[in-house]
Residue frames as a rotation matrix with the C-alpha (Angstrom) as fourth column:
MET 1
-0.395 -0.919 0.022 73.34
0.917 -0.395 -0.045 12.67
0.050 0.002 0.999 41.72
LYS 2
-0.373 0.333 0.866 71.04
0.184 -0.888 0.421 15.61
0.909 0.317 0.270 40.99
ARG 3
0.664 0.736 -0.133 69.25
0.243 -0.045 0.969 15.03
0.707 -0.676 -0.209 44.24
LEU 4
0.309 -0.658 -0.687 72.56
0.942 0.113 0.316 15.13
-0.131 -0.745 0.654 46.22
MET 5
-0.682 -0.555 0.477 73.51
0.652 -0.756 0.052 18.35
0.332 0.347 0.877 44.48
ILE 6
0.028 0.789 0.614 70.14
0.070 -0.614 0.786 19.95
0.997 0.021 -0.073 45.32
LEU 7
0.795 0.259 -0.548 70.37
0.508 0.207 0.836 18.85
0.330 -0.943 0.033 48.95
SER 8
-0.151 -0.920 -0.361 73.94
0.983 -0.180 0.048 20.23
-0.109 -0.348 0.931 49.21
LEU 9
-0.600 0.014 0.800 72.78
0.336 -0.903 0.268 23.59
0.726 0.429 0.538 47.73
ILE 10
0.482 0.856 0.187 69.91
0.099 -0.266 0.959 23.74
0.870 -0.444 -0.213 50.24
ALA 11
0.576 -0.315 -0.754 72.27
0.817 0.265 0.513 23.02
0.038 -0.911 0.410 53.17
VAL 12
-0.518 -0.849 0.103 74.70
0.850 -0.524 -0.048 25.73
0.095 0.063 0.994 52.04
LEU 13
-0.491 0.369 0.789 72.05
0.149 -0.857 0.493 28.35
0.858 0.360 0.366 51.49
ALA 14
0.590 0.740 -0.323 70.22
0.395 0.085 0.915 27.59
0.705 -0.667 -0.242 54.79
GLY 15
0.157 -0.617 -0.771 73.36
0.986 0.048 0.162 28.53
-0.063 -0.785 0.616 56.72
CYS 16
-0.683 -0.417 0.599 73.25
0.543 -0.839 0.035 32.14
0.488 0.349 0.800 55.49
SER 17
0.481 0.873 -0.081 71.22
0.699 -0.326 0.636 33.70
0.529 -0.362 -0.767 58.28
GLY 18
0.269 -0.357 0.895 71.85
-0.247 -0.923 -0.294 36.87
0.931 -0.142 -0.336 60.23
LYS 19
0.170 -0.303 -0.938 73.55
0.866 0.500 -0.004 37.19
0.470 -0.811 0.348 63.61
ILE 20
0.972 0.104 0.209 74.00
-0.020 -0.855 0.519 39.65
0.232 -0.509 -0.829 66.47
VAL 21
0.197 -0.978 -0.068 77.61
0.724 0.192 -0.663 40.83
0.662 0.081 0.745 66.85
THR 22
0.996 -0.024 -0.089 79.24
0.046 -0.709 0.704 42.62
-0.080 -0.705 -0.705 69.79
TYR 23
0.257 -0.965 0.058 82.81
0.775 0.170 -0.609 43.99
0.578 0.201 0.791 69.83
GLU 24
0.314 -0.307 -0.898 85.04
0.773 -0.467 0.430 46.22
-0.551 -0.829 0.090 71.95
GLN 25
0.931 0.000 -0.366 86.04
-0.134 -0.930 -0.342 49.76
-0.341 0.367 -0.865 71.08
ALA 26
0.063 -0.998 -0.014 89.64
-0.525 -0.045 0.850 48.57
-0.849 -0.046 -0.527 70.84
ASP 27
-0.228 -0.099 0.969 88.67
0.516 0.831 0.207 46.19
-0.825 0.547 -0.139 67.99
CYS 28
0.808 0.590 -0.009 87.50
0.340 -0.478 -0.810 49.04
-0.482 0.651 -0.587 65.76
LYS 29
-0.179 -0.927 0.330 90.06
0.858 0.017 0.514 49.62
-0.482 0.375 0.792 63.03
SER 30
-0.899 -0.079 0.430 88.28
0.340 -0.743 0.576 52.23
0.274 0.664 0.695 60.89
GLY 31
-0.592 0.700 0.400 85.54
-0.749 -0.661 0.047 53.50
0.297 -0.271 0.915 63.10
CYS 32
-0.921 0.293 0.256 82.96
0.071 0.773 -0.630 51.65
-0.383 -0.562 -0.733 65.10
GLU 33
-0.574 0.804 -0.157 79.59
-0.471 -0.166 0.867 50.62
0.670 0.572 0.474 63.62
GLY 34
-0.266 0.587 -0.765 76.59
0.635 0.704 0.319 49.78
0.726 -0.400 -0.559 65.73
ILE 35
0.640 0.598 0.482 74.99
-0.059 -0.588 0.807 50.96
0.766 -0.545 -0.341 68.94
PRO 36
-0.473 -0.857 0.206 77.37
-0.260 -0.088 -0.962 51.95
0.842 -0.508 -0.181 71.79
PHE 37
0.787 0.615 0.054 76.74
-0.229 0.211 0.950 50.37
0.573 -0.760 0.307 75.20
PHE 38
-0.174 -0.810 0.560 78.72
-0.926 -0.059 -0.373 49.61
0.335 -0.583 -0.740 78.34
ARG 39
0.038 0.094 -0.995 79.35
0.043 0.995 0.095 45.98
0.998 -0.046 0.034 79.25
LEU 40
0.785 0.184 0.592 78.85
-0.572 -0.154 0.806 45.08
0.239 -0.971 -0.016 82.89
VAL 41
-0.107 -0.874 -0.473 82.11
-0.152 0.485 -0.861 43.93
0.983 -0.020 -0.185 84.60
GLN 42
0.756 0.330 -0.566 82.45
0.401 0.450 0.798 42.23
0.517 -0.830 0.208 87.95
VAL 43
-0.170 -0.809 0.563 84.35
-0.262 -0.514 -0.817 44.10
0.950 -0.286 -0.125 90.65
LYS 44
0.201 0.148 -0.968 85.03
0.842 0.478 0.248 43.30
0.500 -0.866 -0.029 94.32
GLU 45
0.078 -0.072 0.994 84.62
-0.305 -0.951 -0.045 46.06
0.949 -0.300 -0.096 96.87
GLN 46
-0.090 -0.151 -0.984 85.97
0.810 0.565 -0.161 45.73
0.580 -0.811 0.071 100.39
TYR 47
-0.134 0.080 0.988 85.02
-0.385 -0.923 0.023 47.89
0.913 -0.377 0.154 103.38
ILE 48
-0.918 -0.196 -0.345 84.75
0.256 0.372 -0.892 47.81
0.303 -0.907 -0.292 107.11
GLN 49
0.143 0.981 0.128 81.25
0.182 -0.154 0.971 47.57
0.973 -0.116 -0.201 108.61
ASP 50
-0.767 -0.576 -0.283 81.68
0.423 -0.122 -0.898 49.51
0.483 -0.808 0.337 111.85
LYS 51
-0.839 0.528 0.132 78.18
-0.462 -0.564 -0.684 50.57
-0.287 -0.635 0.717 112.81
ILE 52
-0.667 0.730 0.150 74.58
0.743 0.636 0.210 49.38
0.058 0.252 -0.966 112.85
LEU 53
-0.935 0.354 0.001 71.80
-0.353 -0.933 0.071 51.76
0.026 0.066 0.997 111.74
ASN 54
-0.405 0.871 0.278 68.05
0.270 0.404 -0.874 51.66
-0.874 -0.279 -0.399 112.18
LYS 55
0.057 0.524 0.850 65.44
0.966 0.187 -0.180 52.17
-0.253 0.831 -0.495 109.48
GLU 56
0.939 0.320 -0.127 65.68
0.298 -0.940 -0.170 55.99
-0.173 0.121 -0.977 109.80
GLY 57
0.475 -0.835 0.276 69.48
0.317 -0.130 -0.939 55.90
0.820 0.534 0.203 109.45
GLU 58
0.579 -0.273 0.768 70.20
-0.749 -0.550 0.369 56.67
0.322 -0.789 -0.523 113.07
MET 59
-0.325 -0.816 -0.477 73.16
-0.419 0.577 -0.701 54.86
0.848 -0.028 -0.530 114.66
LEU 60
0.802 0.597 -0.004 72.17
-0.325 0.443 0.835 52.07
0.501 -0.669 0.550 117.12
ARG 61
0.778 -0.621 0.092 75.58
0.283 0.478 0.832 50.56
-0.560 -0.621 0.548 117.69
TYR 62
0.797 -0.588 -0.137 79.18
-0.460 -0.446 -0.768 51.41
0.390 0.675 -0.626 116.68
ALA 63
0.451 -0.732 -0.511 82.65
0.573 0.677 -0.463 49.86
0.685 -0.084 0.724 116.88
GLY 64
-0.637 -0.763 0.109 84.48
0.327 -0.396 -0.858 50.88
0.698 -0.510 0.502 120.05
GLY 65
0.025 0.705 0.709 81.26
-0.626 -0.542 0.561 51.52
0.780 -0.458 0.427 121.99
ASP 66
-0.660 -0.246 0.710 80.53
-0.744 0.342 -0.573 50.07
-0.102 -0.907 -0.409 125.40
LYS 67
-0.907 0.274 0.320 78.39
0.200 0.949 -0.245 47.05
-0.370 -0.158 -0.915 126.32
SER 68
-0.067 0.990 -0.125 75.03
0.312 -0.099 -0.945 48.82
-0.948 -0.103 -0.302 125.62
ASN 69
0.780 0.420 -0.465 75.84
-0.234 -0.494 -0.838 50.44
-0.581 0.762 -0.287 122.26
GLY 70
-0.176 -0.946 -0.274 79.06
-0.780 -0.035 0.624 48.76
-0.600 0.323 -0.732 120.94
CYS 71
0.929 0.308 0.204 79.67
-0.140 0.805 -0.577 46.15
-0.342 0.507 0.791 118.22
PHE 72
-0.013 -0.956 0.294 82.73
0.242 0.282 0.928 44.47
-0.970 0.083 0.227 116.62
ALA 73
0.167 -0.015 -0.986 83.86
-0.830 -0.542 -0.133 45.85
-0.532 0.840 -0.103 113.26
VAL 74
0.287 0.012 0.958 83.63
0.305 0.947 -0.103 43.37
-0.908 0.322 0.268 110.38
GLN 75
-0.651 -0.474 -0.593 85.52
-0.484 -0.342 0.805 43.41
-0.584 0.811 -0.007 107.02
VAL 76
0.359 0.851 0.383 82.99
0.046 0.394 -0.918 42.90
-0.932 0.348 0.102 104.20
THR 77
-0.847 -0.510 -0.152 83.75
-0.140 -0.063 0.988 41.95
-0.514 0.858 -0.018 100.56
GLU 78
0.317 0.948 -0.029 80.92
-0.108 0.005 -0.994 42.69
-0.942 0.318 0.104 98.04
THR 79
-0.768 -0.383 0.514 80.89
0.473 0.202 0.857 41.62
-0.432 0.901 0.026 94.44
LYS 80
0.148 0.795 -0.588 79.12
-0.011 -0.594 -0.805 44.04
-0.989 0.125 -0.079 92.17
LEU 81
-0.092 -0.115 0.989 78.45
0.976 0.188 0.113 44.48
-0.199 0.975 0.095 88.47
ILE 82
0.223 0.104 -0.969 79.31
0.085 -0.993 -0.087 47.96
-0.971 -0.063 -0.230 87.24
PRO 83
0.988 0.153 0.030 79.58
0.056 -0.173 -0.983 49.48
-0.145 0.973 -0.179 83.72
ALA 84
0.258 -0.938 0.233 83.00
0.941 0.298 0.158 48.99
-0.218 0.179 0.960 82.07
ALA 85
-0.030 -0.395 -0.918 85.22
0.220 -0.899 0.380 52.06
-0.975 -0.191 0.114 81.46
HIS 86
-0.835 -0.330 -0.439 85.24
-0.345 -0.307 0.887 51.59
-0.428 0.893 0.143 77.69
GLU 87
0.127 0.946 -0.299 82.34
-0.847 -0.054 -0.529 51.39
-0.516 0.321 0.794 75.26
SER 88
-0.711 -0.151 0.687 81.41
0.245 0.863 0.443 48.25
-0.660 0.483 -0.576 73.40
TYR 89
-0.501 0.524 -0.689 79.24
-0.841 -0.482 0.244 48.11
-0.205 0.702 0.682 70.25
ILE 90
-0.468 0.437 0.768 76.39
0.233 0.900 -0.370 45.85
-0.852 0.006 -0.523 69.21
ARG 91
-0.318 0.424 -0.848 74.84
-0.881 -0.462 0.100 45.45
-0.349 0.779 0.521 65.75
TYR 92
0.350 0.497 0.794 72.92
-0.052 0.857 -0.513 42.96
-0.935 0.138 0.326 63.63
GLU 93
-0.660 -0.541 -0.521 74.59
-0.612 -0.014 0.791 41.55
-0.435 0.841 -0.322 60.51
ALA 94
0.401 0.916 -0.021 71.78
-0.668 0.277 -0.691 40.47
-0.627 0.291 0.722 58.20
GLY 95
-0.205 -0.385 0.900 72.08
0.256 0.866 0.429 37.34
-0.945 0.318 -0.079 56.16
TRP 96
-0.976 -0.206 -0.073 72.03
-0.031 -0.199 0.979 37.20
-0.217 0.958 0.188 52.38
LEU 97
-0.618 0.780 0.100 68.61
0.058 -0.081 0.995 38.34
0.784 0.621 0.005 51.03
GLU 98
-0.222 0.519 -0.825 67.35
0.959 0.270 -0.088 38.83
0.177 -0.811 -0.558 54.60
THR 99
-0.136 0.231 0.963 65.41
-0.075 -0.972 0.223 41.92
0.988 -0.042 0.150 55.78
SER 100
-0.146 -0.009 -0.989 65.48
0.876 0.464 -0.133 42.71
0.460 -0.886 -0.060 59.44
LYS 101
0.495 0.209 0.843 64.64
-0.247 -0.896 0.368 45.14
0.833 -0.391 -0.392 62.24
PHE 102
-0.157 -0.674 -0.722 67.06
0.720 0.422 -0.551 45.44
0.676 -0.606 0.419 65.13
SER 103
0.502 0.364 0.785 66.35
-0.198 -0.835 0.514 47.17
0.842 -0.413 -0.347 68.41
VAL 104
-0.376 -0.672 -0.639 68.28
0.667 0.283 -0.690 47.82
0.644 -0.685 0.342 71.62
ASP 105
0.770 0.539 0.342 67.08
0.057 -0.592 0.804 49.21
0.636 -0.599 -0.486 74.95
LEU 106
-0.342 -0.936 -0.082 69.69
0.296 -0.025 -0.955 50.69
0.892 -0.351 0.286 77.28
LYS 107
0.396 0.369 -0.841 69.51
0.911 -0.045 0.409 51.18
0.113 -0.928 -0.354 81.08
ASP 108
0.999 0.009 0.041 70.37
0.002 -0.987 0.163 54.58
0.042 -0.163 -0.986 82.61
ASN 109
0.442 -0.896 0.042 73.99
-0.241 -0.074 0.968 53.43
-0.864 -0.438 -0.248 83.21
GLY 110
0.129 -0.348 -0.928 74.42
-0.972 -0.231 -0.049 52.59
-0.197 0.908 -0.368 79.48
SER 111
-0.817 -0.345 0.462 74.28
-0.294 0.938 0.182 48.80
-0.497 0.013 -0.868 79.85
LEU 112
-0.754 0.529 -0.389 71.99
-0.285 0.269 0.920 46.62
0.591 0.805 -0.052 77.77
ALA 113
-0.480 0.722 0.498 68.41
-0.704 0.023 -0.710 46.19
-0.524 -0.692 0.497 79.01
LYS 114
0.354 0.651 0.672 66.89
0.066 0.699 -0.712 44.43
-0.933 0.297 0.205 76.01
VAL 115
-0.676 -0.525 -0.518 67.98
-0.539 -0.128 0.833 43.36
-0.503 0.842 -0.196 72.54
GLY 116
0.236 0.836 0.495 65.56
-0.007 0.511 -0.860 42.41
-0.972 0.199 0.126 69.82
ALA 117
-0.787 -0.402 -0.469 65.88
-0.476 -0.089 0.875 41.20
-0.393 0.911 -0.122 66.21
ASP 118
0.267 0.887 0.378 62.92
-0.005 0.393 -0.919 40.57
-0.964 0.244 0.110 63.90
SER 119
-0.615 -0.614 -0.494 63.98
-0.530 -0.142 0.836 39.23
-0.584 0.776 -0.239 60.55
THR 120
0.686 0.724 0.074 62.31
-0.373 0.437 -0.819 38.00
-0.625 0.534 0.570 57.42
PRO 121
-0.320 -0.906 0.276 64.72
-0.207 0.351 0.913 35.57
-0.925 0.235 -0.300 55.82
GLY 122
0.446 0.427 -0.787 64.17
-0.808 -0.187 -0.559 35.94
-0.386 0.885 0.261 52.10
LEU 123
-0.391 -0.698 -0.600 66.82
-0.850 0.524 -0.057 33.32
0.354 0.488 -0.798 51.50
LYS 124
-0.818 0.160 0.552 65.10
-0.231 0.787 -0.571 30.85
-0.526 -0.595 -0.607 53.85
MET 125
0.270 0.961 -0.056 61.86
-0.401 0.059 -0.914 31.21
-0.876 0.269 0.401 51.83
ALA 126
0.294 -0.241 -0.925 63.84
-0.949 0.039 -0.312 30.59
0.111 0.970 -0.217 48.63
VAL 127
-0.778 -0.627 -0.034 65.43
-0.610 0.768 -0.195 27.52
0.149 -0.131 -0.980 50.15
ASP 128
-0.445 0.704 0.554 62.07
-0.211 0.518 -0.829 26.25
-0.871 -0.485 -0.082 51.29
ALA 129
0.518 0.661 -0.543 60.69
-0.650 -0.109 -0.752 26.72
-0.556 0.742 0.373 47.80
VAL 130
-0.082 -0.634 -0.769 63.65
-0.913 0.358 -0.198 24.87
0.401 0.685 -0.608 46.22
SER 131
-0.867 -0.199 0.457 63.30
-0.421 0.783 -0.459 22.14
-0.266 -0.590 -0.762 48.85
THR 132
0.036 0.965 0.260 59.54
-0.323 0.258 -0.911 21.75
-0.946 -0.051 0.321 48.04
LEU 133
0.516 0.123 -0.848 60.34
-0.852 -0.030 -0.523 21.56
-0.090 0.992 0.090 44.33
ALA 134
-0.515 -0.787 -0.339 63.04
-0.788 0.591 -0.175 18.97
0.338 0.177 -0.924 44.90
THR 135
-0.690 0.338 0.640 60.69
-0.280 0.690 -0.667 16.90
-0.667 -0.640 -0.381 47.04
ALA 136
0.398 0.904 -0.154 57.90
-0.437 0.040 -0.899 17.18
-0.806 0.425 0.411 44.42
TYR 137
0.185 -0.434 -0.882 60.33
-0.961 0.109 -0.256 16.29
0.207 0.894 -0.396 41.61
GLY 138
-0.837 -0.533 0.128 61.45
-0.547 0.799 -0.249 13.19
0.031 -0.279 -0.960 43.55
ALA 139
-0.324 0.786 0.527 57.82
-0.214 0.482 -0.850 12.14
-0.922 -0.388 0.012 44.15
VAL 140
0.609 0.552 -0.569 56.91
-0.663 -0.040 -0.748 12.53
-0.435 0.833 0.341 40.44
LYS 141
-0.150 -0.771 -0.618 60.12
-0.945 0.297 -0.141 10.75
0.292 0.563 -0.773 39.40
SER 142
-0.899 -0.196 0.392 59.38
-0.356 0.848 -0.392 7.79
-0.256 -0.492 -0.832 41.66
ALA 143
0.023 0.985 0.169 55.74
-0.385 0.165 -0.908 7.73
-0.923 -0.044 0.383 40.64
ASP 144
0.182 -0.025 -0.983 56.77
-0.983 -0.031 -0.181 7.06
-0.026 0.999 -0.030 37.04
LYS 145
-0.648 -0.590 -0.482 58.20
-0.590 0.789 -0.171 3.63
0.481 0.173 -0.859 38.01
SER 146
-0.853 0.337 0.398 55.35
-0.192 0.507 -0.840 2.46
-0.485 -0.794 -0.367 40.22
LYS 147
-0.411 0.801 0.436 51.72
0.787 0.553 -0.273 1.44
-0.460 0.231 -0.858 39.65
PRO 148
-0.428 0.343 0.836 49.43
0.575 -0.610 0.545 3.56
0.697 0.714 0.064 37.50
ALA 149
-0.966 0.012 0.259 48.12
-0.174 -0.770 -0.613 6.68
0.192 -0.638 0.746 39.24
ILE 150
-0.121 0.982 0.143 44.43
-0.978 -0.143 0.155 5.64
0.173 -0.121 0.977 38.77
GLN 151
-0.952 -0.121 0.280 43.40
-0.205 0.934 -0.294 2.42
-0.225 -0.337 -0.914 40.51
LEU 152
-0.361 0.862 -0.357 40.36
-0.645 0.046 0.763 0.75
0.673 0.505 0.540 38.92
PRO 153
-0.060 0.409 0.910 37.90
-0.915 0.343 -0.214 -1.10
-0.400 -0.845 0.354 41.13
TYR 154
-0.884 -0.120 0.451 37.39
-0.010 0.971 0.237 -4.83
-0.467 0.205 -0.860 40.87
CYS 155
-0.797 0.582 -0.164 34.68
-0.316 -0.169 0.933 -5.65
0.515 0.796 0.319 38.34
ASN 156
-0.172 0.795 -0.582 32.49
0.549 0.568 0.613 -7.32
0.818 -0.214 -0.534 40.95
ALA 157
-0.884 -0.268 -0.384 32.79
0.467 -0.449 -0.762 -4.56
0.032 -0.852 0.522 43.52
GLY 158
-0.817 0.576 0.011 29.58
-0.574 -0.816 0.063 -2.80
0.046 0.045 0.998 42.40
ARG 159
-0.436 0.672 -0.599 27.35
-0.037 0.651 0.758 -5.86
0.899 0.353 -0.259 42.47
VAL 160
-0.566 0.368 0.738 24.69
-0.820 -0.159 -0.550 -5.91
-0.085 -0.916 0.392 45.11
PRO 161
-0.972 0.231 -0.039 23.12
0.228 0.971 0.079 -9.27
0.056 0.068 -0.996 45.89
VAL 162
-0.391 0.918 0.072 19.36
-0.781 -0.372 0.501 -9.41
0.487 0.139 0.862 45.25
ILE 163
-0.970 0.182 0.162 17.31
0.033 0.756 -0.654 -11.32
-0.242 -0.629 -0.739 47.76
GLU 164
-0.545 0.823 -0.161 13.97
-0.384 -0.074 0.920 -12.55
0.745 0.564 0.357 46.51
GLY 165
-0.722 0.099 -0.684 11.25
0.307 0.933 -0.189 -13.37
0.620 -0.346 -0.704 48.61
């Protein structure tokens, strides 16, 4: 019963680790905490491709031109990722007894480039220590019921035969 209680305690305590949280500006009830950034949203942009340019940007062909310099106009749909109109926030919520360092790098447009979290879970170390003690306690408890800890050799094990002759 004690073993089950210890294992349950370890399982509950192990689940108390930190996490990265993001939320929208609209979700802030009493001020926003964290680092502001802009999420990237997908948009479709449509336009008419009506000319062909060379490497220098000079026009080679255009819609409505004749046989030597003309081309047919084409409707193009591009899908792009652009920063959203409203800010979002990102932060690290440390777990119980956890120490952490949280870092965020932003691109020029305000979107996330890199997110890092380096934590030292004090609770995890405590859980590991309790787990080690529980395992050691179980080993000692089971050793009490088994053979003696010191195994003696057989009495004839040290005899060396003597060959005469």
